[in-house]
N, C-alpha and C positions, 0 to 999 in steps of 0.2 A: 579449216587448217590454219588460215591466217589469224582467226580469232584466238585459237589456242596459243599461237606464237606470241601474240601481243600480251596475253595474260601471263605467260611465262616471263617475258621481259619485265613486266610490272612487278612481279614477285621478286625477281633478282634485284631490281632497282630499290625496292623497299628494304630488303635485307642490307644492301650497301649503305643506305642512309642511316639505318639503325646503328650499324658498326661505327660509322663516322661520329655520330652523336655521343656514343659511349666513350670513345677515345678522347673526345674534346672535354667531356665532363671530368674524366680522371686527371687530365693535365691541369685543368682549372683548380681542382681540389688540392693537388700537389703544390701548385703555386701559392694558394692561399695559406697552406700550412707553413711554407717557407717564409712568407711575408710576416705571418703571425709570430714566428719564432724571433724575428729580428726587430719588429716594430711595436709589438703590443704586449702588455702584461695580461695574464689570464684574468677573466672575470667570472663571477658566479651569479646565478640568477636566484632572486628571492622568490618566496612563495607566491608573490603577486606577479611574478613574471618580469620584473624590472631588473636589468643587469646592475650589479654593484661592483665597484673596484675593491680589490683586496687591499687591506692596510699594508703600508710599507713595512718591510722587515726590520727587526731590531738592529740598530747600528751601534755596536759597543764603542767605536772610535769617537762618536760624538756624544755619548751618554755622559751625564754629570750626576754626582750623588746629590740627593735631596738634603738640604740642611735640616738637622735635627735640633730642636730646642731642648736645652737641658734646664729643668725646673726643679728647684729645691724649695720646700715649704715646711713651716713649723714655727714653734715659739722662737723668738729672737732674744739672744743675750747681747746686750749692748756693750761694745768696747769703748767707743767714743762717738762723736757726732756724725761720723760718716762710715763707721765700721760696725758690723754686727756679726754674730755667729749663729748659724742655723744648723742643727744636726751635726755639730762639731766642725762645720765648715765655716771658715772665716770669709766674710763677704764685704767687699768695699762697694759702697753705693755708687752707682753710675753717675758720672757727669758733674759731681760737685766736690767742693773742698771745704771741710770744717776745721776749726782750730784743734790743735793737739791738746791733750788733757792739761798739760802744764803751761799752755799759752792762755792769754786773756780770752775769756768766754769759753774756754775748753770744757770746764766742768758743766757750765750751763748748757752747752750744746749736747753733752752726753745725757743729761737728765731730761732734756726736751725730747731726745730720741727715745729714752726709756718710757716716757709718758705716751708717746705715739704708738709704741709697739706693745705696751702692757696689755695682757689679756687677749691678744690677737694672734692669729696665724698669719705670718708674713710669707708672701710668695716672692721668690727670687728667680727671675729669668736670667740665666747666665749669659753674658756676652763675651767674656774673655778672661784671661788671667793677666794681672799686672806684673811689673818687673820684679816685684817682691814675692811672686808666687801666690798672691792672694787672688781669690775669685772676684771678678767685677760683675755686678748684676743690676738689672732694673728691679727694684724692690717695691712691692705694692701691698697695701692693706686690704682686708676683705671687701671694703666698700669701694675699692678701685683707686684710692688716693696713692699718688706716687710719693714715696718717702723722701726722695731727693728734692722734689718740688716743695714738700711741706717744710723741710729744714731751711730752704732758701727763703720761703715766705716768712718764716719766723725771724729772719735776720741772723741766723746762727750758722749759715753756710753760704758760700758763694758759688756761682756757676764756674765751671772749668771748661772754657770754650774749646781747648785743645782736644778734649775727649767728648764733650757733649754736642759740639757744633753750635753752641750758643743757645741750646734748648731752654735753659733756665735763666738766661740773662735778664729778660723782661720781668722776672719775678723778684729780682733783687730789691731790697729796701734801699731807700736813698741814704747815701753815706756809709753803706755797709762795708765797703772796701777800706775805708779809713778805720772803721771799727775792728775789722778782722785783717789788720794790716800785715800780719805775719803770713797768713794764707795767701794774701794778694802778692806778697813778696816772693813766695815760693813759685807761684804761677809765672811770675816774670823773671825767674831765674836769679833773683837777688839773694842768694843764700848767705852772703856776708851779713845781711840784716839778721838772719837767724843766728848766725855765729855770735854776733854782738849781743843779742838778747840772751842766749844761753850762757855766755861768759859772765854777763852781769848777774844772772840768777845764781850762778855757781858761787860767785864771790859774796853774795848776800846771804847765803845759807850758813 
């Protein structure tokens, strides 16, 4: 009789312990879910079993458009020493200043450009439009030569630091700014020098 009572008590105690463990497990799971919602981002498991973080979502507020390069290429018609036309688009060469056609060395600069471009496909990578609505571009020959650099090296154009950042300054020939004095005057804002030159030309015609 005593033995049967003890067995009964042990069974009841075992059932009570199982109930307590089950309740504890449910509370713990509930707490973990709440904590996860507040503190962690969901993860996914790779086929190898290693957890990986999901990539951050797209944020339109901080997105910026990617710059697109506009490139024009083709045979070049030469207007003067620093201006060409490709596919009916007038293009000013980046970063240099060559004499106008009716200025000293103007014709020579034009024909030097003709010689450089003749028979070649010129590639123009557009950078901007100038105040006259003309396109400004880095222009290169098929062998990679920079047309602006070539004209400066020939002594028929000068660097224009305001626009080039001095890129072609070291390529200038010695004394070229005295030679191309009207282009130099334009860069320095001395337009009265131009006016005097043009007035003199007008009276001599």
